[in-house]
N, C-alpha and C positions, 0 to 999 in steps of 0.2 A: 717916955712920951711917944705916943703913936702918931705916925705921920699919916697924912691923908691917903697916900699911896698904899701903905700897909693896911689901913682900915678898909679900903676898897677891895684889895685882894682877899682879905679875910672874909669880907662880906660875900664875895663871889664864891669862894670855896665853901663857906658855910651854907649858902643857899643851894649850891649844887648837891652837897651831902644831904641836906634836908629833903630836897626833891627826889633824890635817889632812894632814900629811906621810905618816903611816902609811896613811891612807885612799887617798891618791894612789898610793902604792907598791903597794897591794893591788888596785887597779883592773885588771880583766882586759883583754887586748887584744881589739879588735873583730875578729871573724872575717869573712873575705871572703864567707862564705856567709850571714852575717846578712842578713835581709830589707832592712833600711835600707841596709846597705853595698852590697848588690847593686843596689838602686835608684839609688844614687849612683855606681856603677861603682868603688867603693873597691877598691884593691889595696895590699898592704903594700909593694910595690916599684914605684915610678913607671915603671920601664922595661917593666913588664908591663901597662900600661894599654892598653885596646882602642883603637888608633889609628883604626880604621874607624868605630867608634861615637862616638869623641870626637876628631875631626880637629884641634881647636885645642890638644890636649894636647901638651906638650913635656916632655922628661926633666928640664928644669931646674925644673919645677913639682913641688914636694914639700910634704908636710904641714908640714915644719919651716920653710918660708918662706911659709906660708899665713897670712892674717890671722886665721883661726879657730883655729889651733894654739895651745894654752895651755901647752905645755911650755916649758922654758927652752932657750936656745941650747946646743947640744951634747947635749941629751937624746936617747936612742935612741927614746923614745916619749913621748907626752903626751896629755892630755885634749883632746877636741874637743867643742864643744857639740852637734854633729850626732849624736854617739854617746854619749848621756848615760850616765855611770857606767863608760865604757870608754875605753881609750887607743888611739890610732892610732900607727902606725910613723912616725918622723920622715921616713923615706924613702918613705912611702906617697903616695897621691894619690886624689882623688875629683873628681867633676864640679862640686862646689861650690867648687873651689879659687879663692881670691881673693888675689892677691899682696899681701904686707905693704907698707905704705907706708914 
């Protein structure tokens, strides 16, 4: 039997999770022309990174396997703390890339 208190707590937690998920889905993609993105050499496709400017870049380095990527495995895009309120492409790359442990 569910008590009123348990029901209310579950409702609050569920509503918060739903709102959080909706906010995540509504976040826009970071544009390569964004000043912060330009400064970090961000590209939505890792194969298009400037190899001359970033000689240590490899095509295996992608946002999806970066320690900063906050999306789930298999997501096409996800949040990154470097681009607050915006999402990066899972197949993207920037010079702040740090391999996940």
